[in-house]
C-alpha positions in Angstrom: 87.2 41.1 95.4 88.8 42.4 98.6 88.8 40.7 102.1 87.4 42.4 105.2 90.9 43.2 106.7 91.8 45.1 103.5 88.5 47.0 103.5 89.1 48.0 107.2 92.6 49.3 106.4 91.3 51.2 103.4 88.6 52.8 105.4 91.0 53.7 108.2 93.4 55.2 105.7 90.6 57.2 104.1 89.5 58.6 107.5 93.1 59.6 108.3 93.4 61.4 104.9 90.0 63.1 105.4 91.1 64.3 108.9 94.4 65.6 107.6 92.7 67.4 104.8 90.2 69.0 107.2 93.0 70.0 109.5 95.0 71.5 106.7 92.0 73.4 105.3 91.3 74.8 108.8 94.9 75.9 109.2 95.1 77.6 105.8 91.7 79.2 106.3 92.8 80.6 109.7 96.1 81.9 108.1 94.2 83.5 105.3 91.9 85.3 107.8 94.8 86.3 110.1 97.0 87.7 107.3 94.4 90.1 106.0 96.1 93.5 106.0 94.9 96.1 108.4 93.1 99.0 106.7 94.9 102.3 106.9 93.2 105.7 106.7 93.7 109.4 107.4 92.2 108.7 110.8 95.5 107.1 111.8 97.2 110.5 111.4 99.9 109.3 109.1 100.2 107.3 105.8 100.7 103.7 106.9 100.5 100.2 105.5 101.5 96.5 105.9 102.9 93.8 103.6 103.9 95.2 100.2 104.2 99.0 99.9 102.5 99.2 96.5 99.0 98.7 97.9 99.4 101.0 100.9 98.0 104.2 99.3 94.7 102.7 98.1 93.0 103.3 101.4 94.5 106.7 102.1 93.2 110.2 101.5 91.3 112.1 100.5 93.7 115.1 100.2 92.3 118.3 98.8 91.7 122.0 99.4 89.2 121.1 102.1 90.8 117.8 103.5 94.2 118.0 105.1 95.0 121.0 103.0 98.0 122.0 105.1 100.0 118.9 105.8 103.0 116.7 105.1 100.7 114.5 103.0 99.9 117.5 100.8 103.7 118.1 100.4 104.0 114.4 99.3 101.3 115.0 96.7 103.0 118.2 95.5 106.3 116.4 95.1 104.5 113.8 92.9 103.1 116.6 90.8 106.6 118.1 90.6 108.1 114.7 89.6 105.6 114.4 86.9 106.3 117.9 85.6 103.0 119.6 86.7 104.3 121.8 89.5 107.5 123.8 89.9 109.8 123.1 92.9 108.9 126.5 94.4 105.2 125.4 94.5 105.9 122.7 97.1 104.7 124.5 100.2 102.5 121.9 102.0 99.4 123.9 101.1 96.7 122.5 98.8 95.7 125.7 97.2 94.5 126.7 93.7 97.8 125.9 92.0 97.9 122.4 93.5 94.2 121.8 92.7 94.7 122.8 89.1 97.8 120.7 88.8 95.9 117.7 90.4 93.1 118.0 87.8 95.7 118.1 85.0 97.4 115.0 86.5 94.1 113.1 86.8 93.3 113.9 83.2 96.7 113.1 81.9 96.9 109.8 83.6 93.3 108.9 83.1 92.3 108.4 86.7 89.0 106.5 87.1 86.3 108.9 88.2 87.7 111.9 86.3 89.5 115.0 87.2 87.9 116.5 90.3 91.1 117.9 92.0 90.7 115.6 95.0 93.5 113.1 95.7 91.4 110.1 96.7 91.9 106.3 96.4 91.7 106.2 92.6 94.3 109.0 92.2 96.7 107.5 94.8 96.3 104.0 93.3 97.3 105.4 89.9 100.3 107.2 91.5 101.4 104.0 93.4 102.0 102.3 90.0 105.2 104.3 89.8 106.7 103.2 93.2 109.8 101.0 93.4 112.1 99.8 96.1 111.6 98.0 99.4 109.9 98.7 102.7 111.6 98.5 106.1 113.9 100.6 108.3 116.7 102.1 106.3 115.2 101.0 103.0 114.0 103.4 100.3 110.8 103.5 98.2 111.1 105.7 95.1 108.4 107.5 93.2 109.6 107.4 89.7 108.4 110.6 88.1 107.6 110.8 84.4 109.2 114.1 83.7 113.0 114.7 83.3 113.8 111.5 85.3 112.7 113.1 88.6 112.5 110.9 91.6 111.1 111.2 95.2 112.7 109.3 98.0 110.4 107.9 100.7 110.6 105.2 103.4 108.2 102.9 105.2 109.4 101.9 108.6 109.0 98.5 110.1 105.9 99.7 112.0 104.3 100.7 108.6 104.6 104.5 108.9 105.6 106.3 105.7 108.1 109.1 105.6 109.6 111.3 102.8 112.5 113.5 102.2 112.3 117.0 100.8 116.0 117.7 100.1 117.7 116.4 103.3 114.6 116.9 105.4 113.0 113.5 106.4 109.6 113.7 108.0 106.7 111.4 108.6 103.8 111.8 106.2 101.4 113.4 108.7 97.8 114.3 107.7 97.4 117.0 110.4 100.8 118.5 110.6 103.0 120.4 108.1 106.5 120.0 109.5 108.8 120.1 106.5 111.1 123.1 106.4 109.4 124.2 103.1 106.1 124.5 105.0 105.1 128.0 106.2 
C-alpha cells in the first residue's frame, strides 16, 4: 500500500510524461507534414525535385510524340535510349519522332514497364529508368544514368534549387519541357 504523498507524486509524474509525449507527437507530426516533398510536374517547365534525386522523375512527364515532342526533356530520354543501346548517337535530336517512339516501345517491353509498351514516357517509364541513377544532388555534384549497353553513361546534375540539367558532350543545359536548346537540336 502507498501513502497519499507517493500517489500525488506518481500522478504528477504521469501527467508530466503524458504532456511530454503529447508535445513530442505534435512536433513529429508537424515535421512529417512539413517535410512532405513538393510535387513536380511538366507545368513547372523543367524537371525538378527535392530530397533524394531517385524519386524526382516519378511525377514528371509525359513525354511523347504529342507531349513536349521537341524539348531538352526529349533529348534526355533519347540519351537514355542511347545509353541502353536502343538509339544511335545520331538519333539524339531533341525530337520525339517515329524512331524515338519505336525505341521507347522497345525499351518499355525490354524493361517490363508496368502498363505496357505505349511509346509514351510517363511516370511508370521514368520510375523504371530512375532505378539506374547514381551519384549525389547539389551544385557541382553529378547524377549518372548508368546505361545497360556497352557501359554507357549520361551525366546530369540537380542544382540546389531542385532543377535538373544534363550534358550532351560538353553542352550543359536545363531539362526544359518547352525548349530545345542543346546544340544537337535543330
